[in-house]
C-alpha positions in Angstrom: 207.0 163.6 110.0 203.9 162.6 108.0 203.8 162.4 104.2 204.0 165.5 102.1 202.6 163.9 99.0 199.8 161.4 98.2 199.9 159.7 94.8 196.7 158.0 93.8 198.2 154.8 92.3 195.4 152.3 92.5 194.2 152.2 88.9 193.7 149.0 87.0 194.5 150.6 83.6 191.8 148.6 81.7 192.3 150.7 78.6 196.1 150.1 78.7 195.9 146.3 79.0 197.5 146.0 75.5 200.6 147.8 76.8 200.7 146.8 80.5 199.1 143.3 80.7 198.4 142.6 84.4 200.5 145.5 85.6 198.6 148.4 87.4 198.2 151.6 85.4 200.9 153.6 87.2 203.5 151.0 86.0 202.8 151.8 82.3 206.2 152.9 80.9 207.0 156.2 79.4 210.3 156.1 77.6 211.4 153.0 79.4 210.4 154.1 83.0 207.1 153.7 84.8 205.0 156.8 84.9 205.0 156.5 88.7 208.8 156.7 88.7 208.6 159.9 86.7 206.2 161.3 89.3 208.4 160.3 92.3 211.4 161.8 90.6 209.5 165.1 90.1 208.6 165.2 93.8 212.2 164.4 94.8 213.5 167.1 92.5 211.5 169.7 94.4 212.2 168.5 97.9 209.1 166.5 98.5 210.7 163.3 99.7 208.0 161.8 102.0 205.4 160.2 99.8 202.3 158.0 100.4 201.4 155.7 97.5 197.7 154.9 97.6 197.6 151.5 95.9 194.9 148.9 95.1 195.1 146.8 92.0 198.1 144.4 91.8 199.8 146.6 94.5 202.6 144.1 95.0 204.1 145.0 91.6 204.4 148.6 92.8 205.8 147.7 96.2 208.3 145.2 94.7 209.6 147.8 92.2 209.8 150.9 94.5 210.4 149.2 97.9 210.9 151.8 100.6 212.0 154.4 98.1 215.6 154.6 99.1 217.0 154.0 95.7 214.8 156.8 94.4 215.9 159.3 97.1 212.5 159.3 98.9 210.7 157.7 101.8 207.6 155.7 100.7 204.6 154.7 102.7 202.0 152.4 101.2 198.3 152.7 101.9 196.5 149.7 100.4 192.9 150.2 99.6 190.9 147.0 100.1 187.8 148.1 98.3 187.8 150.6 95.4 185.9 153.6 96.6 187.0 156.2 94.1 189.7 158.9 94.4 188.0 160.5 97.4 187.6 157.2 99.3 191.2 156.2 98.6 192.4 159.6 99.9 190.2 159.3 103.0 192.0 156.0 103.9 195.4 157.8 103.8 194.7 160.9 105.8 196.1 159.4 109.0 199.6 159.4 107.5 199.4 162.8 105.8 200.6 166.2 106.8 198.0 168.8 107.6 198.6 170.3 104.1 199.8 168.0 101.3 200.1 167.5 97.6 197.9 165.2 95.6 199.1 163.6 92.3 197.3 161.1 90.1 199.3 158.0 89.1 198.1 158.1 85.5 199.4 161.6 84.6 202.8 162.6 83.3 203.7 166.1 84.7 206.6 168.5 84.4 205.3 171.0 86.9 207.4 173.3 89.2 206.0 171.9 92.4 207.9 174.4 94.5 206.1 177.3 92.8 202.8 175.5 93.1 203.4 174.9 96.8 204.4 178.5 97.4 201.2 179.8 95.7 199.0 177.9 98.2 197.9 179.9 101.3 196.2 178.0 104.1 194.9 181.3 105.6 192.8 182.0 102.5 191.6 178.6 101.3 191.2 175.0 102.2 193.0 173.9 99.0 194.5 174.9 95.7 193.6 173.2 92.4 196.1 173.2 89.5 194.2 174.2 86.3 195.2 174.6 82.7 193.5 175.0 79.3 193.6 171.9 77.0 192.6 171.0 73.5 189.6 168.8 74.5 187.7 170.9 77.1 184.4 169.4 75.8 185.2 166.0 77.5 187.1 167.4 80.5 186.2 168.4 84.0 186.1 172.2 84.0 186.5 174.7 86.8 185.0 178.2 86.9 187.1 180.9 88.7 186.5 184.6 89.4 188.9 187.4 88.6 190.8 186.7 91.9 191.3 183.0 91.1 188.8 181.9 93.6 187.0 178.7 92.5 183.3 179.5 92.1 182.0 176.4 90.2 182.8 172.9 89.2 181.7 171.8 85.8 182.2 168.0 85.6 182.0 166.1 82.4 179.6 165.4 80.7 178.5 169.0 80.2 174.9 170.1 79.6 174.0 170.3 75.9 174.7 173.8 74.5 176.8 174.8 77.5 179.8 177.1 76.8 182.4 177.3 79.6 185.8 178.9 80.0 188.6 176.5 79.1 190.1 175.9 82.6 190.5 172.2 83.0 191.0 170.3 86.3 194.6 169.0 85.7 194.5 166.4 88.6 197.0 167.9 90.9 196.0 169.6 94.2 197.1 171.0 97.5 194.5 170.0 100.1 193.8 170.2 103.8 193.7 166.9 105.7 191.2 168.0 108.4 188.8 169.5 105.9 188.8 166.3 103.8 187.8 164.3 106.9 184.7 166.5 107.2 183.6 166.5 103.6 184.4 162.9 102.4 181.7 160.3 103.4 182.9 157.3 105.4 181.3 154.9 102.9 180.4 154.8 99.3 182.3 155.6 96.1 183.2 159.2 95.6 185.4 161.2 93.2 187.5 164.2 94.3 186.8 166.3 91.2 183.1 165.5 90.8 182.0 165.2 94.4 184.4 166.4 97.0 185.2 169.8 95.5 181.5 170.5 94.9 180.8 169.6 98.6 183.5 172.0 99.7 182.0 174.9 97.8 178.5 174.0 99.0 179.8 174.5 102.5 181.0 178.0 101.6 184.6 176.9 102.0 187.1 178.5 99.7 189.2 176.8 97.0 191.9 178.6 95.0 193.1 178.1 91.5 196.7 177.9 90.2 196.7 178.3 86.5 199.8 177.3 84.6 200.8 176.5 81.0 203.3 173.8 82.2 203.0 170.3 80.9 200.6 167.8 82.6 198.8 165.1 80.6 196.7 162.0 81.3 198.3 158.9 79.7 195.5 156.5 80.4 195.0 155.1 76.9 197.5 153.8 74.3 196.9 156.9 72.1 197.5 159.3 75.0 200.5 157.4 76.1 202.1 157.6 72.7 201.3 161.3 72.5 203.0 161.9 75.8 206.1 160.1 74.6 206.1 162.1 71.4 205.7 165.3 73.3 208.7 164.5 75.6 210.9 163.5 72.6 209.9 166.7 70.8 210.8 168.8 73.9 207.3 170.2 74.5 207.4 169.8 78.3 210.8 171.5 78.4 209.6 174.5 76.3 206.6 174.9 78.6 208.6 174.6 81.8 209.8 177.3 84.2 213.4 176.4 83.6 213.9 179.0 80.9 212.0 181.9 79.4 209.1 180.8 77.2 208.4 182.0 73.7 204.9 183.4 73.2 202.7 184.6 70.3 200.5 187.4 71.5 197.2 187.5 69.6 194.7 190.3 69.1 191.1 189.2 69.4 188.7 191.1 67.0 189.7 190.8 63.4 192.5 188.4 64.2 190.8 185.5 65.9 187.1 186.3 65.3 185.3 188.3 62.6 185.5 192.0 63.2 182.2 193.3 64.7 181.9 196.9 65.7 181.6 196.9 69.5 180.9 193.2 69.8 178.8 192.8 73.0 177.1 189.4 72.8 178.4 185.8 72.6 176.1 185.2 69.6 178.1 187.8 67.6 181.4 186.0 68.0 182.4 183.9 65.0 185.9 182.6 64.4 187.8 183.4 61.2 188.4 180.4 59.0 191.7 178.6 59.9 192.2 180.2 63.3 191.7 176.9 65.2 194.3 175.2 63.0 196.8 178.0 63.5 196.4 178.1 67.3 196.5 174.3 67.5 199.9 174.4 65.7 201.2 176.9 68.4 199.8 174.7 71.2 201.6 171.6 69.8 204.9 173.5 69.2 205.2 174.7 72.8 204.8 178.4 72.0 202.3 180.1 74.3 199.2 181.5 72.6 198.2 184.6 74.5 195.3 186.8 73.8 195.7 190.6 74.4 192.6 192.6 73.6 191.2 196.1 74.0 187.6 195.9 75.2 186.3 199.4 75.6 182.8 198.0 75.4 183.1 197.5 79.1 183.9 201.1 79.9 181.3 202.3 77.4 178.7 200.2 79.3 177.9 198.1 76.2 178.6 194.9 78.1 179.1 193.9 81.7 182.0 192.0 83.1 179.8 188.9 83.3 178.8 189.4 79.7 182.4 189.7 78.7 183.2 186.4 80.5 180.3 184.8 78.5 181.8 186.1 75.3 185.2 184.6 76.2 183.7 181.4 77.3 182.2 181.1 73.8 185.7 181.9 72.3 187.2 179.1 74.4 184.4 176.8 73.4 184.8 177.4 69.7 188.5 177.1 69.9 188.2 173.9 71.9 185.9 172.4 69.2 188.9 172.9 66.9 191.4 171.3 69.3 193.0 174.7 70.2 193.2 176.9 73.2 194.6 180.2 74.5 197.1 179.8 77.3 196.0 183.1 78.8 193.8 186.1 77.8 194.6 189.6 79.0 191.9 192.3 78.7 192.0 196.1 78.8 188.5 197.4 79.7 189.3 201.1 79.7 188.4 203.9 77.3 189.7 207.4 77.5 186.7 209.2 76.0 183.6 210.1 78.0 180.0 210.9 77.2 178.5 207.5 76.4 175.1 206.6 77.8 175.6 203.9 80.5 179.4 204.3 80.6 181.3 203.1 83.7 183.1 206.2 85.1 185.9 204.4 86.9 186.9 202.8 83.6 187.0 206.1 81.6 190.7 206.8 81.9 194.0 206.9 80.1 195.8 203.6 81.1 199.0 201.8 80.3 197.3 198.6 79.1 195.2 199.9 76.2 197.1 199.0 73.0 199.3 200.5 71.6 200.5 200.8 75.2 202.3 197.7 76.4 200.7 197.0 79.8 199.0 193.8 78.9 202.1 192.4 77.2 204.4 193.5 80.1 202.1 191.8 82.6 202.2 188.6 80.6 206.0 188.7 80.3 206.4 188.9 84.0 203.6 186.4 85.0 204.6 183.8 82.4 208.4 184.4 82.1 208.4 185.2 78.4 211.4 186.0 76.3 210.5 189.2 74.4 213.1 189.0 71.7 211.9 185.7 70.4 208.2 186.4 70.9 205.6 187.9 68.5 202.7 190.2 68.4 200.1 189.4 65.8 197.1 191.6 65.0 195.1 193.3 62.3 195.6 197.0 63.2 198.5 199.4 63.5 197.8 199.7 67.2 198.6 196.0 67.6 201.8 196.3 65.6 203.0 199.4 67.4 202.3 197.8 70.8 204.4 194.8 69.7 207.3 197.0 68.6 207.1 199.1 71.8 207.2 195.9 73.8 210.3 194.6 72.1 208.5 191.8 70.2 208.6 190.8 66.5 205.4 191.7 64.8 203.1 190.2 62.2 200.0 191.7 60.5 197.1 189.6 59.3 195.1 190.8 56.3 191.9 189.9 58.0 189.8 192.3 60.1 191.2 195.8 59.5 194.2 194.3 57.7 196.3 197.3 58.9 194.0 199.8 57.3 193.0 201.6 60.4 195.8 204.0 59.5 196.2 205.2 63.1 199.9 204.9 63.3 202.8 204.9 60.7 204.3 201.6 61.5 205.1 198.5 59.5 205.0 194.9 60.7 208.0 192.6 60.3 205.8 190.2 58.4 202.4 190.3 56.6 200.3 187.2 56.1 197.0 186.7 54.4 195.7 184.8 57.4 196.7 183.7 60.9 197.7 180.2 59.5 200.1 182.0 57.2 201.6 184.0 60.0 201.9 180.9 62.3 203.6 178.9 59.5 206.1 181.8 59.1 206.8 181.9 62.8 207.2 178.2 63.2 208.9 177.3 60.0 209.1 179.9 57.3 211.3 182.4 59.0 214.0 179.9 59.9 214.0 178.6 56.4 214.3 182.1 55.0 217.1 183.0 57.4 219.1 180.0 56.3 218.5 180.9 52.6 219.6 184.5 53.2 222.7 183.6 55.2 225.2 183.3 52.3 224.4 186.9 51.3 224.7 188.3 54.8 228.5 188.8 54.8 228.3 190.9 51.6 225.2 192.8 52.7 226.7 193.9 56.0 229.6 195.7 54.3 227.4 197.3 51.7 225.9 200.8 51.4 223.1 199.8 48.9 221.5 196.4 48.5 218.8 195.8 45.9 216.2 193.0 46.2 214.3 192.0 43.1 211.9 189.4 42.0 208.4 188.8 40.7 205.4 190.3 42.4 204.6 188.4 45.6 207.9 186.5 45.6 208.7 187.7 49.2 210.9 190.8 48.4 209.6 192.9 51.3 209.8 190.0 53.7 213.4 189.3 52.6 214.4 192.9 52.9 212.9 193.3 56.4 214.6 190.0 57.5 218.0 191.2 56.2 217.5 194.5 58.0 216.6 192.7 61.2 219.7 190.5 60.9 221.9 193.5 60.3 220.6 195.1 63.5 221.5 191.9 65.4 225.1 192.7 64.4 224.8 196.4 65.5 224.4 197.7 61.9 221.5 200.2 61.1 219.5 199.2 58.1 216.5 200.8 56.3 214.1 199.2 53.8 212.8 201.4 51.0 210.3 200.0 48.5 210.3 201.0 44.8 206.5 200.9 45.1 206.8 204.4 46.6 207.4 205.6 43.0 204.5 203.7 41.3 202.7 205.9 38.8 199.0 206.5 39.3 197.1 203.6 37.5 195.1 206.2 35.6 198.2 207.5 34.0 199.7 204.2 32.9 198.6 201.7 30.2 198.1 198.0 31.1 200.5 196.0 29.0 203.1 198.8 28.6 205.8 197.0 30.4 206.8 196.8 34.0 209.2 199.8 33.8 206.5 202.1 32.6 204.6 201.6 35.9 207.3 203.3 37.9 208.8 206.8 37.9 212.3 205.3 38.1 214.0 208.6 37.2 212.6 210.2 40.4 213.4 207.0 42.4 217.0 207.1 41.2 217.5 210.7 42.1 216.3 210.0 45.6 218.4 206.8 46.0 221.5 208.4 44.6 221.3 211.3 47.0 221.0 208.9 49.9 223.9 206.7 48.8 226.2 209.7 48.3 225.2 211.5 51.6 228.1 212.2 54.0 225.8 213.1 56.9 222.4 212.0 58.3 219.4 212.7 56.1 215.8 213.0 57.4 213.1 212.6 54.8 209.7 211.1 54.3 208.1 209.0 51.6 204.4 208.5 50.8 203.9 204.7 50.4 201.7 203.2 47.8 198.5 201.5 49.1 198.2 198.4 47.0 194.5 197.9 47.9 193.3 201.4 46.8 196.2 202.0 44.4 196.6 205.4 45.9 199.2 207.1 48.1 198.8 206.7 51.9 200.2 208.3 55.0 203.9 209.4 54.8 206.6 207.3 56.5 209.6 209.1 58.0 213.2 207.9 57.5 216.4 209.0 59.2 219.4 207.5 57.4 223.0 207.9 58.5 226.1 207.8 56.2 227.1 204.4 57.4 223.7 202.8 57.4 222.8 200.0 54.9 220.0 200.9 52.5 217.9 198.0 51.2 215.9 198.9 48.1 213.2 196.3 47.1 210.9 196.1 44.2 210.0 194.2 41.0 212.2 196.4 38.7 215.3 196.5 41.0 217.4 194.6 38.5 215.8 195.8 35.3 217.2 199.4 35.5 220.9 199.4 34.7 221.4 202.6 36.8 220.2 200.9 40.0 222.2 197.8 39.2 225.4 199.9 38.9 224.6 201.8 42.1 224.0 198.6 44.1 226.8 196.9 46.0 224.8 193.6 46.3 221.9 192.4 44.1 219.6 189.7 45.4 216.9 188.0 43.3 214.0 186.3 45.1 213.0 183.1 43.3 209.6 181.5 43.7 207.8 178.6 42.0 205.3 179.6 39.2 202.4 177.9 41.0 203.1 179.6 44.3 203.6 183.0 42.7 200.4 182.8 40.8 198.5 181.6 43.9 199.7 184.6 45.8 199.0 187.1 43.0 195.5 185.7 42.7 194.9 186.1 46.5 196.3 189.6 46.2 193.7 190.6 43.6 190.9 189.0 45.5 191.9 191.0 48.5 191.8 194.2 46.4 188.3 193.3 45.4 188.7 192.1 41.8 186.4 189.5 40.3 187.9 186.2 39.1 187.5 187.0 35.4 189.3 190.4 35.9 192.1 188.7 37.8 192.7 186.1 35.0 193.0 188.9 32.5 195.5 190.8 34.7 197.6 187.8 35.3 197.7 187.0 31.6 198.7 190.5 30.8 201.5 190.5 33.4 202.8 187.2 32.1 203.8 189.0 28.9 205.1 192.4 30.1 206.4 191.6 33.6 207.0 187.9 34.4 209.4 187.1 31.5 211.5 190.2 31.7 211.9 189.9 35.5 212.7 186.2 35.3 215.5 187.0 32.7 217.0 189.5 35.1 217.7 186.7 37.5 221.1 186.1 35.9 222.2 189.7 36.9 221.9 189.0 40.6 224.8 188.2 42.9 222.5 185.9 44.9 219.4 183.9 43.8 217.4 183.0 46.9 214.2 181.0 47.5 212.5 181.9 50.7 210.2 178.9 50.9 210.5 175.2 50.4 208.6 173.9 47.4 206.4 170.8 47.8 208.8 168.8 45.6 211.9 169.9 47.6 213.4 167.2 49.8 212.4 167.3 53.5 
């Protein structure tokens, strides 16, 4: 039997000389083992045991180390290249010992790829080869591949790219399944040629078909000391494992308009797409953490006829390009092009329909869950509209609202996110770090909370009361206990009817609040009712929210004055105070007023006023709480 795998292992490793000395590049060590050994182990793990090593520089080192492959569980054949002729030339010399269809790996990459899945995805009846592609955080200096909607390769965009070019971020990852006989036809007998830059272009020019296999799995070039160190850090951190197919992945689903880029009504041109500040940093953190960053976007502009499919691809190529400039990428982007309403000039009739993919329906998310093996319970939906949040909840995801774009003020659906952040970077920080820290902080109170009827959560404005209350409710549901969060802000008095500086208690109709809460606590049967929440931006009442509270459910009441009124304290089984550093609290309050549209001078006056009539009384009430909890780590806290 001929070889199933060809590994291009002839590199000198000039840029790695400080690490390898005279050794060939594939002998560079990753965590104490040559990278070539890692590759051979990967092949053996997936049943590819007949391997050809295409060697050149200092090949005796490789042959002495690996021998015939027996001790590594494989059979090795060596093809020694006498004269360096590029990756295509080296492969041409080895074709006589290869199977008709075979895998190609590069000896300077570390990969944790499910080769079995990759092999099964290849179909010799439909293509002469399959290229493994992935997005990366440096597409500007990578060989890119253009594919159509059916994953047929339609263009090769080798580096360097033309000035001003914006391409989709699909990078040639240097792993292929190729046809031996076709390669004989397309690789010249003499001269130096590269597979990625020359051979694949030649194949397409002959109207032969190449297919793409796009995966978020880990594969990285380690050809420089910095890249080698990065690969070792990634392995130690567990990044390849989290991206692998061995267990369900965790994903963060991201809306596009208003979440990633500035909201533009019916955006239909690449020139209109402008990223929101901090988005690249936020997505880069997701990329480095091993959580998938997946775009899910309604694009009715296609159905309306405002933009063609090719125009939409150009828009998303710009999105990829701008993210890439910030060292970030989306692992996948799912699009709903439909729109249910008819009557637009130039509309596309076949796309005018009610579908299951237009958010708040869950079709886009469901498709990603299946295709990318995603764990719903641990994944998130992040967006700027209630449609995004409702889609996430329907799909079984945790949800986060960003206060960019519409900031949840589309008011289409009565739904609340599990977390609200000022920006995407705030939300990502919560997902990656903040939530775990907050859960740990709340853990001591959980045993008391779970056996309570009424829990009160107090603290200064913007101390995290709502977040803590929702997190407690979420944890109670994990234990099979129904819980409901009710905000005292529902009983804020109209600003026109209260006097600034009159004291925090004068801003609430606490008598009415207590009547409602007392009736809920005393109820012996299920009560259905609605409350009209207070809109902090407009300082008016917004759309009602419906509640259905059973006699054994836990009621969590949160608000600034929750510990200041003795009646509510006496009614509560557990009282929690949310602590926060002065600097962080003031920073958050300032951002809140900016979001509401106040000028800086007005904000300073309001903050000064609240220092007198709110901050000190609320701080003094801290001693009345059963638990004093800080949801976030201060900068001066120990790591």
